[in-house]
Structures are given as structure tokens and as C-alpha cells.
All heavy atoms as an XYZ file, in Angstrom:
921
protein
N     -16.376     40.692     19.360
C     -16.118     39.456     18.659
C     -17.138     38.403     19.105
O     -17.297     38.150     20.297
C     -14.689     38.997     18.968
C     -14.274     37.801     18.187
S     -12.486     37.725     18.131
C     -12.214     36.136     18.786
N     -17.836     37.744     18.172
C     -18.870     36.773     18.562
C     -18.254     35.486     19.108
O     -17.138     35.124     18.779
C     -19.613     36.507     17.253
C     -18.664     36.886     16.174
C     -17.761     37.942     16.743
N     -19.032     34.817     19.960
C     -18.609     33.531     20.520
C     -18.541     32.491     19.402
O     -19.454     32.396     18.587
C     -19.615     33.064     21.580
C     -19.635     33.912     22.830
C     -18.458     33.629     23.740
O     -17.966     32.492     23.761
O     -18.024     34.562     24.425
N     -17.471     31.696     19.355
C     -17.319     30.760     18.243
C     -18.322     29.605     18.261
O     -18.806     29.204     17.237
C     -15.897     30.248     18.396
C     -15.511     30.520     19.795
C     -16.330     31.690     20.243
N     -18.640     29.057     19.420
C     -19.561     27.920     19.485
C     -20.784     28.310     20.303
O     -21.622     29.066     19.857
C     -18.855     26.703     20.092
C     -17.690     26.157     19.279
C     -16.965     25.073     20.053
C     -18.178     25.604     17.961
N     -20.823     27.790     21.477
C     -21.928     28.128     22.375
C     -21.465     29.210     23.338
O     -20.308     29.217     23.761
C     -22.347     26.889     23.170
C     -22.892     25.721     22.350
C     -23.127     24.525     23.247
C     -24.173     26.112     21.654
N     -22.339     30.087     23.708
C     -21.943     31.095     24.705
C     -21.664     30.410     26.042
O     -22.355     29.468     26.432
C     -23.142     32.032     24.788
C     -24.262     31.325     24.118
C     -23.690     30.265     23.243
N     -20.640     30.853     26.723
C     -20.276     30.275     28.020
C     -20.921     31.081     29.132
O     -21.102     32.302     29.012
C     -18.757     30.276     28.179
C     -18.009     29.382     27.197
C     -16.511     29.585     27.334
C     -18.368     27.929     27.402
N     -21.230     30.401     30.242
C     -21.845     31.128     31.355
C     -20.825     32.068     31.999
O     -19.625     31.833     31.940
C     -22.273     30.023     32.310
C     -21.408     28.870     31.987
C     -21.086     28.989     30.520
N     -21.299     33.093     32.651
C     -20.374     34.044     33.273
C     -19.868     33.608     34.643
O     -18.862     34.115     35.117
C     -21.216     35.324     33.391
C     -22.617     34.841     33.490
C     -22.674     33.576     32.668
N     -20.524     32.640     35.278
C     -20.173     32.246     36.647
C     -18.974     31.310     36.656
O     -18.885     30.365     35.864
C     -21.361     31.579     37.317
N     -18.024     31.572     37.585
C     -16.803     30.780     37.674
C     -17.090     29.322     37.992
O     -16.502     28.416     37.390
C     -15.869     31.380     38.736
C     -14.565     30.624     38.970
C     -13.729     30.594     37.681
C     -13.773     31.235     40.099
N     -18.002     29.052     38.938
C     -18.287     27.663     39.305
C     -18.860     26.879     38.112
O     -18.536     25.709     37.909
C     -19.208     27.582     40.522
C     -20.542     28.280     40.319
O     -20.626     29.144     39.425
O     -21.489     27.950     41.049
N     -19.679     27.502     37.299
C     -20.210     26.835     36.108
C     -19.102     26.579     35.077
O     -19.046     25.530     34.458
C     -21.325     27.674     35.485
C     -22.572     27.745     36.336
C     -23.585     28.707     35.754
O     -23.245     29.619     35.007
N     -24.859     28.487     36.110
N     -18.221     27.537     34.907
C     -17.105     27.360     33.981
C     -16.179     26.224     34.432
O     -15.686     25.441     33.616
C     -16.310     28.665     33.842
C     -17.016     29.790     33.095
C     -16.240     31.091     33.247
C     -17.190     29.440     31.631
N     -15.954     26.110     35.734
C     -15.110     25.032     36.262
C     -15.761     23.663     36.051
O     -15.071     22.678     35.769
C     -14.805     25.274     37.740
C     -13.885     26.465     38.029
C     -13.786     26.725     39.528
C     -12.513     26.231     37.425
N     -17.078     23.598     36.200
C     -17.794     22.341     35.945
C     -17.658     21.959     34.472
O     -17.380     20.796     34.135
C     -19.280     22.453     36.353
C     -20.089     21.283     35.821
C     -19.409     22.548     37.869
N     -17.825     22.919     33.589
C     -17.685     22.638     32.148
C     -16.260     22.186     31.847
O     -16.042     21.226     31.101
C     -18.068     23.887     31.324
C     -19.561     24.161     31.455
C     -17.668     23.712     29.864
C     -19.996     25.492     30.862
N     -15.283     22.859     32.438
C     -13.883     22.477     32.218
C     -13.628     21.041     32.679
O     -12.985     20.267     31.987
C     -12.964     23.450     32.947
C     -11.492     23.115     32.804
C     -10.636     24.150     33.539
N      -9.260     23.777     33.584
C      -8.415     23.820     32.564
N      -8.836     24.224     31.396
N      -7.163     23.451     32.700
N     -14.143     20.681     33.838
C     -13.945     19.318     34.355
C     -14.623     18.301     33.447
O     -14.059     17.247     33.155
C     -14.491     19.221     35.786
C     -14.282     17.882     36.412
C     -12.809     17.579     36.586
N     -12.662     16.254     37.169
C     -11.652     15.450     36.928
N     -10.663     15.834     36.155
N     -11.601     14.268     37.487
N     -15.819     18.624     32.995
C     -16.519     17.710     32.084
C     -15.717     17.509     30.796
O     -15.592     16.401     30.286
C     -17.915     18.263     31.767
C     -18.695     17.385     30.837
C     -19.407     16.275     31.141
C     -18.791     17.534     29.414
N     -19.958     15.709     30.016
C     -19.589     16.476     28.926
C     -18.298     18.457     28.511
C     -19.891     16.317     27.587
C     -18.597     18.300     27.170
C     -19.393     17.242     26.722
N     -15.150     18.601     30.275
C     -14.334     18.497     29.069
C     -13.074     17.666     29.313
O     -12.659     16.882     28.460
C     -13.963     19.896     28.554
C     -15.111     20.707     27.964
C     -14.666     22.137     27.703
C     -15.619     20.055     26.690
N     -12.449     17.834     30.477
C     -11.270     17.032     30.813
C     -11.618     15.544     30.845
O     -10.889     14.707     30.310
C     -10.692     17.457     32.161
C      -9.984     18.781     32.147
C      -9.584     19.242     33.549
O     -10.047     18.645     34.545
O      -8.815     20.216     33.636
N     -12.737     15.206     31.500
C     -13.153     13.805     31.586
C     -13.513     13.252     30.206
O     -13.175     12.104     29.877
C     -14.346     13.663     32.544
C     -14.045     13.959     34.019
C     -15.336     13.986     34.832
C     -13.058     12.946     34.572
N     -14.184     14.060     29.406
C     -14.540     13.632     28.048
C     -13.287     13.415     27.214
O     -13.167     12.423     26.494
C     -15.466     14.664     27.387
O     -16.634     14.819     28.201
C     -15.876     14.224     25.995
N     -12.335     14.328     27.312
C     -11.080     14.187     26.578
C     -10.329     12.934     27.024
O      -9.763     12.218     26.192
C     -10.207     15.428     26.765
C      -8.885     15.432     26.008
C      -9.123     15.305     24.502
C      -8.108     16.698     26.317
N     -10.347     12.635     28.305
C      -9.683     11.426     28.800
C     -10.344     10.176     28.210
O      -9.649      9.218     27.824
C      -9.726     11.387     30.328
N     -11.675     10.174     28.143
C     -12.383      9.034     27.535
C     -12.026      8.896     26.062
O     -11.819      7.798     25.560
C     -13.899      9.198     27.687
C     -14.391      8.948     29.097
C     -15.903      9.057     29.189
N     -16.545      8.138     28.275
C     -17.706      8.379     27.646
N     -18.350      9.504     27.849
N     -18.240      7.488     26.844
N     -11.963     10.010     25.345
C     -11.613      9.982     23.922
C     -10.183      9.461     23.755
O      -9.903      8.632     22.884
C     -11.788     11.379     23.290
C     -11.185     11.429     21.890
C     -13.254     11.763     23.247
N      -9.257      9.926     24.603
C      -7.872      9.452     24.530
C      -7.780      7.950     24.792
O      -7.024      7.239     24.123
C      -6.988     10.217     25.516
C      -6.704     11.642     25.067
O      -6.916     11.950     23.873
O      -6.276     12.451     25.925
N      -8.539      7.459     25.757
C      -8.551      6.017     26.030
C      -9.077      5.241     24.825
O      -8.530      4.192     24.462
C      -9.429      5.716     27.257
C      -8.814      6.111     28.572
C      -9.765      5.903     29.735
O     -10.787      5.196     29.579
O      -9.486      6.456     30.809
N     -10.128      5.747     24.217
C     -10.703      5.073     23.050
C      -9.708      5.080     21.888
O      -9.558      4.080     21.182
C     -12.015      5.755     22.649
C     -12.747      5.074     21.536
C     -13.238      3.705     21.964
C     -14.132      3.108     20.900
N     -14.673      1.824     21.283
N      -9.017      6.195     21.681
C      -8.005      6.271     20.625
C      -6.921      5.230     20.867
O      -6.503      4.512     19.948
C      -7.408      7.700     20.549
C      -8.426      8.658     19.942
C      -6.119      7.703     19.733
C      -8.014     10.128     20.020
N      -6.467      5.105     22.094
C      -5.437      4.112     22.421
C      -5.931      2.690     22.165
O      -5.192      1.859     21.625
C      -5.014      4.249     23.886
O      -4.377      5.476     24.097
N      -7.166      2.425     22.536
C      -7.724      1.082     22.326
C      -7.856      0.771     20.837
O      -7.540     -0.339     20.397
C      -9.076      0.961     23.016
N      -8.317      1.733     20.059
C      -8.467      1.514     18.613
C      -7.103      1.323     17.963
O      -6.916      0.441     17.121
C      -9.244      2.689     17.966
C      -9.178      2.623     16.453
C     -10.692      2.675     18.445
N      -6.123      2.129     18.349
C      -4.764      1.963     17.804
C      -4.193      0.593     18.141
O      -3.586     -0.061     17.295
C      -3.845      3.060     18.337
C      -4.020      4.370     17.638
C      -3.031      5.396     18.133
N      -3.183      6.648     17.404
C      -2.827      7.821     17.856
N      -2.262      7.929     19.047
N      -2.996      8.899     17.123
N      -4.375      0.154     19.382
C      -3.874     -1.158     19.790
C      -4.554     -2.270     18.998
O      -3.899     -3.228     18.565
C      -4.086     -1.364     21.289
N      -5.857     -2.142     18.789
C      -6.579     -3.152     18.013
C      -6.108     -3.165     16.562
O      -5.946     -4.233     15.961
C      -8.081     -2.899     18.083
N      -5.875     -1.979     15.992
C      -5.369     -1.909     14.613
C      -3.985     -2.543     14.495
O      -3.711     -3.277     13.547
C      -5.307     -0.453     14.136
C      -6.666      0.137     13.831
O      -7.655     -0.636     13.774
O      -6.737      1.374     13.652
N      -3.115     -2.241     15.447
C      -1.767     -2.827     15.422
C      -1.831     -4.348     15.559
O      -1.098     -5.069     14.880
C      -0.906     -2.222     16.525
C      -0.517     -0.786     16.267
C       0.175     -0.133     17.453
O       0.444     -0.837     18.459
O       0.446      1.072     17.375
N      -2.697     -4.829     16.430
C      -2.847     -6.282     16.613
C      -3.363     -6.934     15.337
O      -2.885     -7.981     14.918
C      -3.802     -6.562     17.778
C      -4.035     -8.029     18.039
C      -2.807     -8.751     18.564
O      -1.907     -8.106     19.112
O      -2.746     -9.992     18.404
N      -4.341     -6.294     14.701
C      -4.890     -6.842     13.458
C      -3.816     -6.879     12.372
O      -3.691     -7.850     11.644
C      -6.090     -6.015     13.013
C      -6.871     -6.647     11.876
C      -8.086     -5.829     11.456
N      -7.684     -4.610     10.783
C      -7.804     -3.383     11.267
N      -8.333     -3.201     12.454
N      -7.403     -2.328     10.590
N      -3.024     -5.822     12.273
C      -1.947     -5.795     11.273
C      -0.884     -6.839     11.572
O      -0.315     -7.441     10.664
C      -1.312     -4.403     11.213
C      -2.149     -3.310     10.571
C      -1.451     -1.966     10.712
C      -2.423     -3.628      9.122
N      -0.606     -7.038     12.849
C       0.412     -8.029     13.224
C      -0.056     -9.452     12.908
O       0.733    -10.305     12.533
C       0.738     -7.869     14.703
C       2.078     -8.428     15.078
C       2.474     -8.140     16.505
N       1.441     -8.544     17.443
C       0.979     -7.763     18.405
N       1.414     -6.554     18.553
N       0.043     -8.197     19.226
N      -1.341     -9.705     13.061
C      -1.875    -11.053     12.813
C      -2.118    -11.336     11.338
O      -2.236    -12.485     10.945
C      -3.185    -11.246     13.571
C      -2.989    -11.351     15.051
C      -4.322    -11.513     15.742
N      -4.132    -11.548     17.168
C      -4.532    -12.557     17.926
N      -5.133    -13.576     17.392
N      -4.341    -12.509     19.224
N      -2.199    -10.273     10.537
C      -2.446    -10.460      9.108
C      -1.223    -11.102      8.462
O      -0.099    -10.683      8.702
C      -2.728     -9.116      8.442
C      -3.110     -9.266      6.989
C      -3.296     -7.986      6.259
N      -3.736     -6.861      7.071
C      -3.849     -5.657      6.625
N      -3.539     -5.374      5.388
N      -4.250     -4.682      7.400
N      -1.445    -12.124      7.652
C      -0.285    -12.735      6.994
C       0.343    -11.735      6.024
O      -0.355    -10.893      5.458
C      -0.872    -13.933      6.250
C      -2.320    -13.640      6.125
C      -2.699    -12.749      7.267
N       1.653    -11.822      5.859
C       2.296    -10.898      4.927
C       1.799    -11.142      3.506
O       1.420    -12.264      3.158
C       3.788    -11.232      5.054
C       3.836    -12.606      5.614
C       2.585    -12.778      6.428
N       1.779    -10.105      2.699
C       1.300    -10.299      1.330
C       2.239    -11.212      0.555
O       3.437    -11.271      0.817
C       1.317     -8.880      0.743
C       2.275     -8.128      1.588
C       2.228     -8.744      2.945
N       1.643    -11.952     -0.363
C       2.462    -12.833     -1.186
C       3.384    -12.006     -2.065
O       2.977    -10.974     -2.588
C       1.568    -13.691     -2.088
C       1.047    -14.917     -1.414
C       0.424    -15.864     -2.413
O       0.956    -16.012     -3.535
O      -0.595    -16.447     -2.057
N       4.614    -12.443     -2.220
C       5.503    -11.702     -3.115
C       5.003    -11.816     -4.551
O       4.362    -12.809     -4.918
C       6.862    -12.391     -2.941
C       6.561    -13.731     -2.371
C       5.261    -13.605     -1.631
N       5.258    -10.819     -5.352
C       4.780    -10.869     -6.740
C       5.423    -12.013     -7.501
O       6.586    -12.337     -7.302
C       5.179     -9.516     -7.317
C       6.156     -8.945     -6.371
C       5.965     -9.597     -5.060
N       4.660    -12.637     -8.354
C       5.142    -13.789     -9.119
C       5.844    -13.355    -10.401
O       6.658    -14.083    -10.946
C       3.928    -14.659     -9.445
C       4.237    -15.923    -10.168
C       4.145    -17.130     -9.251
N       4.759    -18.265     -9.903
C       4.157    -19.063    -10.743
N       2.910    -18.866    -11.052
N       4.802    -20.058    -11.293
N       5.527    -12.160    -10.874
C       6.057    -11.683    -12.144
C       6.577    -10.263    -11.991
O       6.075     -9.497    -11.185
C       4.957    -11.694    -13.213
C       4.240    -12.990    -13.280
C       3.046    -13.298    -12.710
C       4.672    -14.191    -13.916
N       2.709    -14.597    -12.958
C       3.693    -15.173    -13.701
C       5.797    -14.524    -14.643
C       3.803    -16.463    -14.185
C       5.903    -15.813    -15.145
C       4.915    -16.759    -14.911
N       7.558     -9.927    -12.810
C       8.143     -8.583    -12.812
C       8.275     -8.095    -14.241
O       8.600     -8.877    -15.138
C       9.544     -8.599    -12.196
C       9.532     -8.851    -10.735
C       9.597    -10.055    -10.106
C       9.420     -7.885     -9.708
N       9.534     -9.904     -8.755
C       9.437     -8.577     -8.480
C       9.310     -6.500     -9.704
C       9.340     -7.917     -7.260
C       9.230     -5.857     -8.481
C       9.244     -6.564     -7.282
N       8.022     -6.811    -14.422
C       8.295     -6.184    -15.717
C       9.413     -5.174    -15.489
O       9.299     -4.296    -14.637
C       7.050     -5.488    -16.297
C       5.938     -6.499    -16.534
C       7.403     -4.760    -17.589
C       4.632     -5.897    -17.013
N      10.486     -5.357    -16.224
C      11.619     -4.446    -16.145
C      11.476     -3.425    -17.271
O      11.172     -3.788    -18.404
C      12.915     -5.239    -16.299
C      14.164     -4.445    -16.173
C      15.407     -5.312    -16.350
O      15.321     -6.548    -16.242
O      16.458     -4.726    -16.623
N      11.689     -2.166    -16.937
C      11.513     -1.096    -17.914
C      12.862     -0.542    -18.331
O      13.797     -0.479    -17.536
C      10.641      0.023    -17.333
C       9.223     -0.435    -17.126
C       8.840     -1.099    -15.971
C       8.268     -0.236    -18.106
C       7.546     -1.537    -15.793
C       6.968     -0.672    -17.939
C       6.610     -1.331    -16.777
O       5.330     -1.779    -16.607
N      12.934     -0.130    -19.600
C      14.149      0.465    -20.115
C      14.357      1.861    -19.561
O      13.492      2.425    -18.904
N      15.518      2.411    -19.848
C      15.801      3.766    -19.398
C      15.472      4.739    -20.518
O      15.325      4.348    -21.672
C      17.270      3.912    -18.950
C      18.221      3.526    -20.086
C      17.535      3.062    -17.733
C      19.678      3.778    -19.758
N      15.353      5.982    -20.173
C      15.032      6.985    -21.181
C      13.648      7.544    -20.995
O      12.933      7.218    -20.051
N      13.260      8.357    -21.930
C      11.987      9.062    -21.831
C      10.800      8.113    -21.932
O       9.837      8.210    -21.189
C      11.891     10.147    -22.932
C      10.548     10.838    -22.888
C      13.016     11.152    -22.773
N      10.854      7.175    -22.843
C       9.683      6.314    -23.077
C       9.477      5.282    -21.973
O       8.355      4.912    -21.681
C       9.813      5.608    -24.419
O      10.911      4.711    -24.375
N      10.542      4.808    -21.370
C      10.468      3.792    -20.296
C       9.537      2.642    -20.691
O       8.645      2.249    -19.960
C      10.011      4.413    -18.986
C      10.843      5.549    -18.516
C      11.712      5.338    -17.325
N      11.224      4.442    -16.318
C      12.019      3.571    -15.714
N      13.278      3.488    -16.032
N      11.552      2.793    -14.787
N       9.758      2.107    -21.878
C       8.951      0.985    -22.349
C       9.374     -0.302    -21.650
O      10.513     -0.438    -21.213
C       9.135      0.833    -23.855
C       8.496      1.950    -24.614
C       8.391      1.618    -26.072
N       7.661      2.689    -26.727
C       8.055      3.279    -27.827
N       9.146      2.889    -28.428
N       7.335      4.244    -28.340
N       8.460     -1.273    -21.597
C       8.848     -2.570    -21.031
C      10.015     -3.152    -21.816
O      10.031     -3.139    -23.041
C       7.587     -3.415    -21.199
C       6.472     -2.429    -21.256
C       7.045     -1.226    -21.945
N      11.001     -3.640    -21.092
C      12.222     -4.156    -21.699
C      12.299     -5.672    -21.581
O      12.534     -6.370    -22.553
C      13.420     -3.492    -21.023
C      14.727     -3.795    -21.700
O      14.736     -3.930    -22.931
O      15.743     -3.882    -20.980
N      12.113     -6.158    -20.363
C      12.165     -7.601    -20.104
C      11.103     -7.969    -19.085
O      10.686     -7.149    -18.273
C      13.514     -7.999    -19.505
C      14.663     -7.921    -20.422
C      15.871     -8.482    -19.737
N      17.041     -8.153    -20.521
C      18.232     -8.647    -20.313
N      18.427     -9.482    -19.325
N      19.241     -8.304    -21.064
N      10.725     -9.232    -19.126
C       9.843     -9.757    -18.086
C      10.578    -10.867    -17.366
O      11.412    -11.565    -17.945
C       8.491    -10.241    -18.654
C       7.706     -9.085    -19.223
C       8.673    -11.319    -19.680
N      10.283    -10.998    -16.078
C      10.982    -11.957    -15.225
C       9.977    -12.694    -14.344
O       8.884    -12.201    -14.083
C      11.964    -11.236    -14.289
C      12.999    -10.430    -14.987
N      14.195    -10.958    -15.409
C      13.024     -9.119    -15.336
C      14.922    -10.004    -15.972
N      14.226     -8.879    -15.947
N      10.405    -13.843    -13.856
C       9.646    -14.535    -12.817
C      10.142    -14.052    -11.465
O      11.145    -13.347    -11.362
C       9.827    -16.065    -12.905
O      11.184    -16.383    -12.610
C       9.434    -16.601    -14.260
N       9.449    -14.479    -10.422
C       9.823    -14.045     -9.079
C      11.143    -14.628     -8.599
O      11.736    -14.119     -7.655
C       8.719    -14.397     -8.087
C       8.428    -15.887     -8.039
O       8.740    -16.587     -9.009
O       7.860    -16.336     -7.027
N      11.629    -15.678     -9.223
C      12.861    -16.320     -8.769
C      14.090    -15.872     -9.544
O      15.174    -16.384     -9.334
C      12.749    -17.857     -8.843
C      11.690    -18.354     -7.884
C      12.468    -18.316    -10.255
N      13.937    -14.906    -10.412
C      15.046    -14.461    -11.240
C      16.115    -13.777    -10.384
O      15.815    -12.844     -9.651
C      14.566    -13.513    -12.330
S      15.873    -13.118    -13.503
N      17.360    -14.226    -10.490
C      18.411    -13.628     -9.673
C      18.982    -12.329    -10.248
O      19.737    -11.650     -9.569
C      19.489    -14.710     -9.641
C      19.329    -15.429    -10.927
C      17.852    -15.401    -11.225
N      18.633    -11.978    -11.485
C      19.281    -10.808    -12.074
C      18.427     -9.553    -12.076
O      18.938     -8.485    -12.354
C      19.777    -11.086    -13.515
C      18.616    -11.384    -14.447
C      20.812    -12.169    -13.533
C      19.005    -11.430    -15.909
N      17.157     -9.657    -11.774
C      16.345     -8.445    -11.804
C      16.412     -7.728    -10.464
O      16.195     -8.310     -9.426
C      14.883     -8.715    -12.193
O      14.214     -7.481    -12.315
C      14.161     -9.578    -11.207
N      16.769     -6.477    -10.526
C      16.808     -5.680     -9.302
C      15.961     -4.432     -9.453
O      15.852     -3.648     -8.535
C      18.249     -5.287     -8.984
O      18.778     -4.512    -10.041
N      15.410     -4.240    -10.618
C      14.543     -3.085    -10.823
C      13.350     -3.531    -11.650
O      13.400     -4.530    -12.355
C      15.277     -1.948    -11.500
C      15.802     -2.287    -12.861
C      16.704     -1.174    -13.394
N      17.278     -1.589    -14.650
C      16.877     -1.166    -15.826
N      15.896     -0.299    -15.911
N      17.438     -1.590    -16.917
N      12.318     -2.796    -11.559
C      11.104     -3.127    -12.285
C       9.910     -2.996    -11.385
O      10.002     -2.520    -10.260
N       8.793     -3.440    -11.903
C       7.549     -3.353    -11.140
C       6.889     -4.718    -11.095
O       6.932     -5.480    -12.062
C       6.599     -2.365    -11.799
C       7.094     -0.950    -11.753
C       6.042      0.011    -12.258
N       6.657      1.312    -12.472
C       6.470      2.065    -13.519
N       5.655      1.677    -14.474
N       7.063      3.223    -13.629
N       6.245     -4.972     -9.982
C       5.481     -6.205     -9.862
C       4.368     -6.188    -10.894
O       3.835     -5.131    -11.232
C       4.905     -6.325     -8.460
N       4.047     -7.356    -11.415
C       3.048     -7.431    -12.473
C       2.186     -8.676    -12.291
O       2.547     -9.609    -11.581
C       3.741     -7.473    -13.836
N       1.063     -8.670    -12.958
C       0.192     -9.838    -12.968
C       0.569    -10.719    -14.157
O       1.262    -10.288    -15.083
C      -1.280     -9.424    -13.115
O      -1.448     -8.771    -14.380
C      -1.701     -8.499    -11.991
N       0.096    -11.925    -14.120
C       0.348    -12.853    -15.225
C      -0.180    -12.278    -16.539
O       0.465    -12.325    -17.571
C      -0.329    -14.192    -14.916
C      -0.115    -15.256    -15.945
C      -0.828    -16.549    -15.517
N      -0.370    -17.678    -16.277
C      -0.778    -17.998    -17.491
N      -1.669    -17.229    -18.096
N      -0.305    -19.056    -18.110
N      -1.372    -11.694    -16.455
C      -2.002    -11.152    -17.654
C      -1.189     -9.992    -18.241
O      -1.036     -9.882    -19.451
C      -3.428    -10.690    -17.346
C      -4.395    -11.814    -17.033
C      -4.184    -12.413    -15.645
O      -3.677    -11.713    -14.740
O      -4.508    -13.598    -15.456
N      -0.672     -9.122    -17.372
C       0.092     -7.984    -17.893
C       1.416     -8.434    -18.493
O       1.881     -7.871    -19.486
C       0.307     -6.928    -16.812
O       1.043     -7.442    -15.730
N       2.023     -9.465    -17.930
C       3.267    -10.001    -18.507
C       2.978    -10.622    -19.868
O       3.718    -10.403    -20.836
C       3.911    -11.021    -17.542
C       5.012    -11.809    -18.225
C       4.446    -10.314    -16.318
N       1.889    -11.372    -19.970
C       1.506    -11.949    -21.262
C       1.251    -10.861    -22.294
O       1.694    -10.963    -23.442
C       0.247    -12.812    -21.102
C       0.465    -14.205    -20.539
C      -0.869    -14.838    -20.181
C       1.219    -15.069    -21.519
N       0.561     -9.806    -21.883
C       0.267     -8.717    -22.802
C       1.552     -8.040    -23.283
O       1.696     -7.745    -24.471
C      -0.642     -7.691    -22.130
C      -1.021     -6.553    -23.037
C      -1.948     -5.561    -22.362
O      -2.555     -5.892    -21.330
O      -2.051     -4.440    -22.874
N       2.488     -7.822    -22.377
C       3.759     -7.200    -22.773
C       4.491     -8.076    -23.767
O       4.983     -7.607    -24.800
C       4.628     -6.907    -21.530
C       6.069     -6.617    -21.923
C       4.057     -5.745    -20.742
N       4.569     -9.366    -23.488
C       5.294    -10.261    -24.396
C       4.626    -10.362    -25.765
O       5.293    -10.560    -26.771
C       5.435    -11.653    -23.771
C       6.429    -11.743    -22.616
C       6.381    -13.126    -21.986
C       7.837    -11.414    -23.072
N       3.315    -10.221    -25.794
C       2.595    -10.353    -27.070
C       2.511     -9.044    -27.855
O       2.371     -9.073    -29.078
C       1.187    -10.882    -26.816
C       1.180    -12.333    -26.385
C      -0.223    -12.822    -26.132
N      -0.219    -14.244    -25.791
C      -1.087    -14.806    -25.001
N      -2.070    -14.107    -24.480
N      -1.020    -16.095    -24.738
N       2.552     -7.900    -27.167
C       2.270     -6.642    -27.862
C       3.452     -5.682    -27.961
O       3.390     -4.754    -28.754
C       1.102     -5.900    -27.185
O       1.461     -5.576    -25.843
C      -0.162     -6.733    -27.216
N       4.472     -5.860    -27.162
C       5.628     -4.949    -27.223
C       6.759     -5.683    -27.935
O       7.384     -6.567    -27.357
C       6.058     -4.494    -25.806
C       7.252     -3.557    -25.894
C       4.908     -3.850    -25.072
N       7.018     -5.334    -29.185
C       8.009     -6.074    -29.964
C       9.414     -6.058    -29.363
O      10.155     -7.023    -29.497
C       8.020     -5.364    -31.324
C       6.762     -4.585    -31.370
C       6.379     -4.284    -29.961
N       9.767     -4.980    -28.676
C      11.122     -4.897    -28.127
C      11.274     -5.617    -26.791
O      12.385     -5.835    -26.322
C      11.522     -3.427    -27.956
O      10.636     -2.785    -27.059
N      10.186     -6.001    -26.150
C      10.256     -6.679    -24.857
C      10.602     -8.148    -25.060
O      10.102     -8.806    -25.967
C       8.934     -6.551    -24.119
N      11.478     -8.632    -24.190
C      11.885    -10.039    -24.277
C      11.659    -10.722    -22.942
O      11.582    -10.076    -21.899
C      13.367    -10.179    -24.693
C      14.286     -9.550    -23.632
C      13.611     -9.583    -26.057
C      15.747     -9.903    -23.815
N      11.570    -12.028    -23.007
C      11.523    -12.826    -21.799
C      12.954    -13.029    -21.325
O      13.853    -13.264    -22.129
C      10.859    -14.164    -22.078
N      13.177    -12.920    -20.039
C      14.518    -13.085    -19.492
C      15.048    -14.476    -19.874
O      14.369    -15.486    -19.652
C      14.479    -12.927    -17.987
S      16.032    -13.296    -17.168
N      16.247    -14.541    -20.445
C      16.784    -15.830    -20.842
C      17.210    -16.699    -19.660
O      17.416    -17.898    -19.823
C      17.984    -15.468    -21.714
C      18.359    -14.091    -21.330
C      17.110    -13.431    -20.831
N      17.312    -16.108    -18.475
C      17.738    -16.887    -17.317
C      16.561    -17.539    -16.601
O      16.583    -18.739    -16.327
C      18.504    -15.980    -16.355
C      19.157    -16.665    -15.174
C      20.197    -17.674    -15.652
C      19.822    -15.648    -14.275
N      15.513    -16.778    -16.319
C      14.397    -17.342    -15.554
C      13.281    -17.892    -16.440
O      12.386    -18.562    -15.949
C      13.856    -16.317    -14.564
S      13.148    -14.834    -15.314
N      13.304    -17.594    -17.722
C      12.396    -18.140    -18.732
C      10.910    -18.006    -18.393
O      10.180    -18.996    -18.302
C      12.712    -19.614    -18.996
C      14.126    -19.913    -19.451
C      14.511    -19.115    -20.661
N      13.546    -19.227    -21.731
C      13.827    -19.576    -22.955
N      15.062    -19.831    -23.279
N      12.887    -19.639    -23.860
N      10.421    -16.791    -18.230
C       8.990    -16.636    -17.947
C       8.113    -17.080    -19.110
O       6.980    -17.509    -18.894
C       8.838    -15.133    -17.680
C       9.979    -14.513    -18.377
C      11.096    -15.507    -18.315
N       8.624    -17.011    -20.337
C       7.829    -17.445    -21.488
C       7.523    -18.933    -21.417
O       6.439    -19.379    -21.758
C       8.525    -17.083    -22.802
C       9.989    -17.503    -22.830
O      10.525    -17.960    -21.792
O      10.606    -17.377    -23.900
N       8.471    -19.704    -20.913
C       8.245    -21.134    -20.753
C       7.230    -21.397    -19.639
O       6.322    -22.203    -19.791
C       9.573    -21.822    -20.410
O       9.360    -23.190    -20.170
N       7.384    -20.674    -18.538
C       6.465    -20.852    -17.429
C       5.057    -20.396    -17.759
O       4.071    -20.928    -17.240
C       6.998    -20.083    -16.203
C       6.377    -20.539    -14.920
C       7.127    -20.022    -13.712
O       8.358    -19.959    -13.729
O       6.437    -19.698    -12.743
N       4.938    -19.421    -18.656
C       3.626    -18.925    -19.070
C       2.996    -19.805    -20.141
O       1.852    -19.585    -20.522
C       3.751    -17.497    -19.606
C       4.043    -16.425    -18.562
C       4.498    -15.145    -19.231
C       2.830    -16.181    -17.698
N       3.732    -20.748    -20.667
C       3.204    -21.636    -21.694
C       3.274    -21.050    -23.082
O       2.615    -21.550    -23.996
N       4.071    -20.018    -23.299
C       4.173    -19.417    -24.623
C       5.046    -20.235    -25.564
O       4.967    -20.058    -26.769
C       4.733    -17.990    -24.512
C       3.830    -16.982    -23.815
C       4.538    -15.640    -23.699
C       2.529    -16.831    -24.553
N       5.863    -21.117    -25.043
C       6.733    -21.922    -25.886
C       6.097    -23.261    -26.240
O       6.613    -23.993    -27.065
C       8.079    -22.171    -25.197
C       8.902    -20.916    -24.915
C      10.207    -21.297    -24.241
C       9.176    -20.152    -26.187
N       4.991    -23.590    -25.607
C       4.313    -24.852    -25.883
C       3.447    -24.702    -27.123
O       2.617    -23.815    -27.209
C       3.428    -25.289    -24.698
C       4.240    -25.442    -23.440
O       5.455    -25.666    -23.549
O       3.640    -25.335    -22.343
N       3.637    -25.579    -28.077
C       2.789    -25.656    -29.263
C       2.678    -24.391    -29.938
O       2.208    -23.956    -30.827
């Protein structure tokens, strides 16, 4: 069976030196991994939390799962749906005839669709 990487020397003292070098190298790598993980955790902890979505699109049930209603972020009745951008909410309200603006949170008013 061929040697997988580099051929190893036959002498025990040389093999022990290589083993010790590998142990020390592995210890250095482990220390570096710990330092990088700690730095990543610190960076994540200092990062401000993402802003909550301002708009939601609620989808109907069934096979088609078409947009059903749109909501603002303060709507107390929406518990399902997907976060959306202002543009996607506008597009849904303009292009999906069955989609409505929530009558409670009035996203159509906030989007300026009721003005003029």
C-alpha cells in the first residue's frame, strides 16, 4: 500500500520529533481557531440587531398560496406571512386583484395609495 502523503522516516527518534512538531502545530491551530471564534462572537454581539420588517405580505392557504393581505409592522392581527419591502407590497396591491390592504393597520394609507 503506498504512503498517502510524504514517506515517513524509519527511525523512531525522527518519528517522535515529527509527532512533537505536529502536536505543537495542532496546538497553535487550536489557539487560532479559538481566537477567531471569540472575535466572531464579539463582532456578532456588538452588531446592532436587524431592523424589524416594516411590511408583511400574508398568503392564502391552498395550492396557489397567492398574496391575500398586506400589513404594516404594527398590525396586531397578522401572525403569519413574510417580511416584504415597500416596493413588493405596492406591487401586490396594484397587480393582485384578490389581495387587500388590512383594514386595521391600513398599509394603503401609509403607502400613499389613498391620496389623490
